[in-house]
N, C-alpha and C positions, 0 to 999 in steps of 0.2 A: 207540532210547534216543543222542541226540548225543553225540560223545565230545567231550571239553574241548578236544582240540589242533582240532579243526572249529570251536568255537565263537571259540576266541581268533583264527582265521583269519579268521572271518566278523567280530568285533568288530575286528578290524585295519583289514580293508577298508573296513567301512562307517564313511563319512563324514558323520559328524551333518548339515552343514547343504547334502549330497547329498540324503540320508534325508528331511530335515523337508521342502526345496525341493520335493519332487516334489507336498507338500499343501499348503504354507504358502510367500506370498509374500515373500521377505526382502529388506531393505534393510541395508547394511554400516553399523552404527554402533562405530567405533572397532575395537576388537578383535573387535568380538562381530556378531551377526545379531540382527535384530528385524523381528517380524512381530505380526499379528492372531492371537489364540488360536484353534486350531483347537478347542479343547476347551469353550467358552464362547461367550455373543454380546459379543464382544470391540469396543468402538469405537474404544479407540486402541490403537498395538501393545504388547502387557505382554507377548508370548512373546519371550523372546532364547534365542540359540542360540550357544554357545561353543566355535568349531571346534580352540581348544586344550584343553580339560579334556575334548570330547567328549559335551559336555552339552548339554540343553533345558531352561528352565524357562519358567514361565509366571507372573509376578509379584502376579497377579490371582486366579487361582483353583490357584494350586500344581503343579498337573500339570506333568510332564515325566521327566529321565531320560536315559540313554542313546538311543544309536538303536535298539536292541530294545525296551527299554520303549515309545518312541514309539508303534513299529508296533504292540506290542499295545494302547495305547488308543487309538489310532486307527481301527484298523480292527479291533479287539474280536477279536484272535487271543490265542489261548495263547502261551507262550513258545517251546516248540516249532515253531509254526506262524510266528510271528515270525523266529524262525532260520532257517528255511527260504524265507521270502520274502526275506531279506535275502540267502540264501546264491543264490536264484535271480538277483536283481537284480544279484550281481558275479562270476557264474558260479563260485562256488565249490562243490565237490562234496563233499556231504553224505555223513558218514560215520559210522553209527549201529554200535552193540555189536551182536553178535550174540545173539540172543532166545534163551530156553530153549524148548525144544519146547513145554510148555504156555502159554510167551507166544505163540510163535508160531501155536498153533491156536487160543487169543483172538483174537487181531488177525486171523488169517485169517478169522475167521468173522466178527467185524464189520464188515471190509474187503468180505466177499461181500454183507453186507446191504445196506450200502449201496451196493454196484454194482447189486444187483437194485433197489432203490428207485430208481436212477437211472435206470435203463431202463425202471421203470415210468413216471417221471414224463416221460420222453421221448415213450413211447408215447402217455401222454394226451394231453400236446400235440399229437402228430402226429393223431391221432384226431379234435381238436376241432378241426385246421383244414383238414383233406384228405379226413374219411372225409364221407358223403352227409350221417349222423346228427348226426355230430359240428356239421357246420357249421349245418345247420335246427334243430336241437335244443340242443345245449349252447353254439354261438355264440350263437345269437337268446338264451338266456337271459342270458347274458353281458351282452350288448346292450341289453337290456331294462332290467337295472339299470344302463344307464348306462356301464359299463364301456369305456374305449377300447381300442384294440390294442396301446400301449406299455403301459398298466397289468395287460393280460391277460397280454404277453411276460413283464412285470420280474416279478408274482406266481407264474409259470409254471405257469397255469390249465391244464386240460385237462377231457378227457371221454373216458365208458369206455361203451361201446355195449351195449344191452339185453341182446345174448349171453350168457349166462350165464358162459362158460369163453374169452371171444376172448381176454384178455390171456394168461391161464395156456398155451394151444395155442401163443401167437406167442413167449413166453417159454420154453417146451420146446423149439420149434423151434430157436431161436436157441442153446441149449445152457445154459441157466441150471437149475439145479437144483432140484426138487420140494420136498428139504427148506428153501430158503432163501425159495422162494414163499410156503411156510407160516409160516417162522418170523418174517416182515417182517407177514405179517397180509394180506398184497395177495390170498393166495388162502387157501381152507379146504379140508380132504379131507371128503368125502361118507363116509356109513357103508360103500358099495361103493368104495372107494378112488379116484373120479372127484377130477380138481380142481375148484372152481368160483371166479368171481371173487366179491370181497367187496364192490366196488363198482359192481358192473354197473346200467346205466341211471340213474348219477349223474355230476353235474359234480364235478371235482377239485379239491381246493385240496390243494396240496403244503406239509408244513409244514417248517421249516427248524430248524437248530442255529444256533448263535450265530457258527458260523465260514461258514454256507450250505448245509451237508451237508441233503439231505434226510432225513428222520427216520421221518417217518409221512404218512399223507395222511387227510383228509377230504373225504367224500362227500355230496352234498345231491341227494336222489331229486327227480326232478320230473313235472309231472303227466303228461306221458306214459307214464310206469314205474310210479305208484303203484298199480297194482291189485295187492292182497295185501300191499303195503308200508305198516308203520304209522311205520316210524323214519323221521323225515324226515334227520336227518342221523346216518350211521355214520362212527366213528374208526379209526383204526388199532389195535388190542390192543398190550397191553404187549409189548415186546419185547427183546433183549439190547441194543438201541440204543432204544429209546424209552422215557421214562417218563412219561406225560402231566403228572405233579403234578412235573415242572421243565422242563417246556417252553411257552414263549406264543409265540402266533401272532404274528408279523410283527416279531418281536425282530431278526432278523436285517438287515430293512430298515428298522428303527427307531432302532437303538442310537444309531449319530452324531448323527441329530437329538436324540435323550434327551439326550446328554451335552451338545450344543451350547446347546439350551434348557434345560437341568436341571429337565428339567419332563417326566414321564410322564404320558400320558393311557389310562387302562383300560376298555377296552369289552368287550362279551361275545362277539361273532362275526365269522367270517371278513372277512363283506363290510362289517361296520361299520369294521375295519379299513382296505380297499382302498378304500372311499368315502373316507375322512378321507385318505388317502393321496393319492386322484388331486383331492382339492381343495387341495391344497398343504400339509396337517397329517401330517409324518411320524413324529413322537415318539409312535406312539400301536401298544399290541399289545392282545390279546385273551385272556381266560383261556379262551375258547372253551367257554362255557358251563358251566364248572364252578366251584367256589367256589375261590378263592383258598388256596394251599398256601404252606408255608414256604421250597420250593423257589424257585417264582415269585416269591417276595417279596425271596428273596435276589438273582435275578437282575436285578430291577428298581433294587434297591438296590445294585449293583454302579455302575449310571451315573448316578442321581439320587437324591436325598432327599426328591425332592416328588414327588408323584402326586397325577392330578385322576381320579374315578372320574365317570362320564358314564354317565346314567341314563335312559330312557325313563320312561313314565308310568306302568309296571306295579307296582302300590302291593305286591302280592305278590310281584314278584322283589326289589324294592327291600326289602324287609324279610329276605327269605332269604339275600342277598348281604352284609347287613350285620352279620351273625355272623363273617362271615371278614374284615371289615375291622379286627376289633379287633385281628387279628396285624399288620396293618401299624402300629398302633400303636406295637405291643410291641416291632415291629423300630425305632423310632423316628423312625419318617417322619414328613412333613408331609402330611397328607391334606385336601384339598378336594372337594367332591361339588358337580355340577351338574346338575340337573335339566331334561330338554329339554322341549319344548313338549309337550303333547298332540298324539298320534299320531303324533309322530316317536322314530324312534330315531337315533344317529350315522349309519348308512346313507345313511338317508332326507333328515336335515338335510344332512348333506356334501353330498349331492346339489343341494340347493337354495342354498346357498349356498359363496360362495369361502372359501379362507383366512382373510384378515381379518374376514371377517364371521361368519365361526364364532367365530374365538378373541376377538373382540370381546362377543360373548353369551357366552363361557363367563365372560369377565374380570368380567361386568355380573351375573353368576348362578349365580357359585361361590360357596359358602362352606363355613367350616370342616367337617369330619367332625362332631364334638362337637355344635356348634349344631344343623347338618342332623339327628341323631340326635335329640336332644333335642325340636324341634319336632314330627318325624314322630311320635315315641313319644306326647309330650302330646297330639297331635290323636286318637291310638288310644285314649288313656287316657280322654279328657273329664275328667268330674268323680268319675266311681270311685275313692275312695279307695285301695281293695287296688290297682287296676292301676298307680295313682300309686305307691304305696307300690313295685311291682314295676320301674316304670320307674328309680326312682331306683338301686334295686339297680342296673340295668342298666346307668345310666350312671357308677355307682361304680366299677362293675368295668373297665370302657372307660378311666375316668382313672387308674386305681390300676396300670394295666399300662404307662402312658408310663414310660419311663426318666428325662425330664428334669423335675428336681423344679419348676423356674419353671416351665414349662409346665404343668406338673399344677394349680399355682397359680393360675397362670389360667384353667382350664379352671373350676376349682371355683367360684370366684367367679364366673363368668360364667353356671356353670348353677344356682347358686346364686339369682341372679336371675331367670334364666328360670323357676325352679323356685317361687320366693318360698319359699323354706327357707332358713332359716341356717347362713352357710357353714362354722361351726364342728362341724355336725351330718356336711357333707361331709368335712370335714378329719377328724373323727375315723373314719367308716367307711372313707374310704380308705386311712389309717394302717393297719387292722385289715386290710383285703384286703392289702396289702404286706407287712404282717406273716405273713398265712400262705404269699405267696407266697415270700419270702425263707426261711422255715421249708423251703417242699420245694425250693427251689432247695438250701438248705444240705445238705437229705437228698441232694439228687442228687449234688453235689458231694463228702459223704463217702462215696457207691458208686465213684463214680470215684476218690477216693483210694485205697481199699479195692482196689479194681480194678487200678490201679498198684502198688500194694504188692504186691499177690498176683504181678503183671508180675514185679518185682523180684526176689522170691524165686525165683520161677522160673527165671529167668536166673542168679542167683548159682547155683541147683542147676541148671543147665547144660539147662536146660528151654527150648527156642526154638520156630521152626516149622520146617516141616520142611528150611529152606534152612540152618539154624546160625544165621539171623541174631536177633538182640537189639535192640529199639529202642536207640536213641542216649543216651534219658534217661530211666531206669523206673525208676532208683533214689528217686524222689518227686516227685509233683504241688506238692508246698508245700516250696520251700528253706527252712531251718532260718534262725532270726534266731542274729544273732551270739552265741557262747557266751560269755561276759564271760570266764571262765577261761584262756579264749585269745588274749587282747587283748593285746600286750604289756605287760612287767614292770609300768609304770606304771600301766597301765589295768586293773589284772587285778581281778576279782568273783568271787563263788560263783557258781556256776552257778544257775539258779531251782530252787528244789523241785521235785518231779514232778509232785506236784498240780498246781502254776500251770499253765494254758494262755496260752504267750507267744503275743504278736502275731507274725502271720507274713505277709507280703508275699504278695500271690496276684493271678493274673490277673485283670485289671478294675479293677486299684488304680492304673490309668497317671496318676491327679490328684496322686497319693503324691509329695511333696518329692524321695523318694529315686529315685523312676524317672526324675526329672529327670536326678539324677547318674549313673544306671545308664545311661541312653542316652549323657550325656556320656565316661561310660567307656566304653561300646563304641565312641563313635565314635574312641575314641584306638585301641583293637583294630586295625580296620578301616584305621584310616588311618596308625598310624606301628606296627602289632604286628609286626614283623618289626626295628625299629630297637631299638639297646642304646641303655639309658638310663640305667644305670650299672655299675661293676662292684664285685663282692663279692671280698673272699679265703676261701681255703679253709685247712685247716688245716695247709698244707705250704708258705703264703705266697702260693698262685697267684692274680692276679688273673681271674675268671671273667666276662665278660660277661656281661647279665643283658636280655633283651630285654623289652619291655613287657608284652607278651602274656604273659611268664614271671610277670613280676612280678604280674602282675594276677590269676594264676591262683592263685599260689601266697599272695597275701599275702586271697582269699578263700577257699581251704583251711584256713590257719591259722584264721580267725575261725569254720569252719564257716557259710561262707556261702554262697549261689550267689546269680544274678539272677534275676528273680520272672517274668520272659519268657521261657519255654520256647525263644522264637525267639534270646534274644539269646544265651541258655546254649548253644545248637547251635552259633550264630557262634565264641564263647567256646573253645569243644571243638576245634572244627574246627582253630583258628587254634594251638590249643595242641598237636595232634594233626601241624600240617605245619611247626611253625616253624623245623625243621632240615633241612628240605628244600631241596635244593643249588636257588638260582632263586626261592624263594619270597617273593612279594610280596604283603601281607594286600589293600593297596586292589585290585590285580589280578586275585586272585583270588576273592576276593568280589563285585567286581562282574562278573565273567564266570560266576558262580555258576549250576550247573544248574537252581536251584529258583529260579523268576523270583521269590517271595516275598522270600528274601534279597539276590537281586539287585537287588531295588527297594528295599529297605531302603539296603543300602549304599551305592547312590548318593545317597539322603537324608542318610544321614551325610556322606557327601563332599560334598555340593552345598551343603546347609543347615546350613551350619556353628555352632553355638553360638557366641556371640561371647564372649569373654573382655575382659575390662579390659585396658585400653592398660598395657603393662609397660614401662617404659624403662629402658636399663641407665646409667651415670653420663655418657655420651658421647650420651645421648638418642637412641643407635638403636634403633628399633623391634625387639625381641627376639622371633622366633617362637615357634610353639607347640613344635614339633621340637628347637626350640636348647634348651627348659628343661623337655624332660619328665622329666628327672632330679628336677623340683620341682612341676611339674605332675600328674604321673600320682598320686602319695603322695596330696598334697593333694584330689584328686577321690576317691579310696578314701579317706580321713579324712572326706570332704563326704559320704558315699554311706553310710558308719557311722554319721555323726553324725544323719543324716536317720531311719535306723532307729529308732535309741536313742529317739531324739525320738518316733516314733509309736507306739514301744511304751510309752513314759511316758504318751502320750495314753488309749492300751488301758487301762492298768492304772487310770487316774482314771477312768476309763469304767465299769472293773469295779468300783470299791470304791463305785459308785452303787448296785449290786446289793442288795436288803435282804438277801437271802440271803447275802450275803458279810459283810454289814454286821453281822448277828446271828452269824456266826460267828467267834467272837475269834480260834482258834488260825488258821484260811483267811484274815481279814482282817490278822492279825501279819506273816505269811508275804508277803502281797501288799505289804505296808506295807515291809517288809523289802528287799524288791526294786525296789522304786519308789525307797528311799533309795540301795541300790547303783545302780544305771542313771543316777538325778543325779548321782552323782559320778563315773562315768564319761563322763557329759554334760560335767560341767566341766572334767575333763580334757582332752577330746575340743578343748572348745572354747579352752582356752589354748593346746593345739597347732595350731589355726587361726587365730588370731589374726586379722590382717586383711592378711596377705601375699599371698594370692589373693582376688579378686572376681571373682564370677561373676555374668554374666547371662543370663536366659534371654529 
């Protein structure tokens, strides 16, 4: 782990214009620089770089950040990898903390597996180019597929001879350990303890991670080596470094093109990816012959929300793969399907056409997934009423998992027309499916809540892991709603009866009004957390300075409130812990935070400033936010509470519509009492808010 002092040195040395100009042509515009955005297909310069702030931002696609974030996004590196990249660029020695014995052992084993894979990759490449069988068999195969030498080199393709232990013997001779040859899956051990090559007699396709490390291999058997071999493709088995469900073939070579084109083409096999790459279409990955997995979907979703699945004419294969595509819908992705001409797969079609022709064909023939699925199943169902009923159920299930209500509504109307059924029927069926899904989700959340509560109880009892560490925020997974008893005196109201289930802000509620104020408050913490906003007088008459962080922390604690987002809670907690540390500056600390998620969020909070209305003094001089923290922060806090009370009132009105509540006089009266109390609280808050601060988003 890179220590904080080293991170600080890297950030101090990394000049944002210097880093960005390695990849983007910049022109000076005023005090800033501007260029074409490298993250989308930018026609007019929209990517701005501010040397003074050390930040960059595209005002079209919104991507940007500091120098580390730019390298992470552009090179698709992890946070530590981006730091090491910049450290190397500026000649800074990386100092990492001492790892524990167990950590060293795990890290050493992982590194050993990658080293062995690198040896194997180089060995296979060397055999392909320099061994007589490699040239006459392996290279001849690749040339027959039309692969150019530069493409063969780029994808690091290779060949393994028909000798059953040539790789094993060469590896052992060079000092590589037998256990790592087995753990990587390059070799396997026979009953008589001899090592055998897994990929003998095959052309080799290395599989790369996002950062370009060789994590596994795929091998295709050739005609001269098919005697007794029934499996056409053999892949590396699961290992410490390779989990097939989390890898996509070609992602390392496609990631930048996917981001720039804002689209990913999904194909089935290795040669499909390579041929499309050679034809000029680089934003393509393969699932390597398996159904899509959640891990693979999340990887694609990191780079784009749009995916086009390319199919050949194999109807059986299409129907089998359609079941996995529903997971893409559930992820909220925009899915299109393109059926290639009969007899062509992406590999053969790419060899016949250049990139412009290929993409023109896709644009002309692609269709959205729901329409494609409807037409496909309609053709299969024919006039059989039972099959048509099954078809409707199948489509309803696909539509019901789409998270966006507007998109669901559009698909319902379209499917109703295609199926010649009442759209009310589809609406009703989708609602039922979503209700079942919501119940399952609620059960899952409740299980997680109980698990977190159990962890909190264990932590309170001193039960932790073997390191003595307890998770940062184990008290609850759902922050409590304001206890009206703890409002200031003029806002006092009785606490709701125990049987009343209060509205509680949860993750996934980012569209709610209170979340906007939560972000504004967190922005105050990151930008001004260590600033003194007011003074209070203690019992002895001494004035005690109160910082922004202390005020916010105490104000939330007084009303038993917490931020609903766990990341926000962590930032506030860390600020509160360090507020009295000498030299602590919140903005500096969080922008350079070792957690890249916190670092990226902090940059957003200081660069994407929520705009407040203009506020003038009598002299008409514009007063900055920092000069009016004493007024701004308290009003943000009461806006936050006001929004939460408003949400709870909505929740109560919804609860009163429940027939079981309406028919239970005692429960109904209890809820109505709470409703009236909160309305009074809201009225008092509204008077306090007045019109002194106007917020816009």
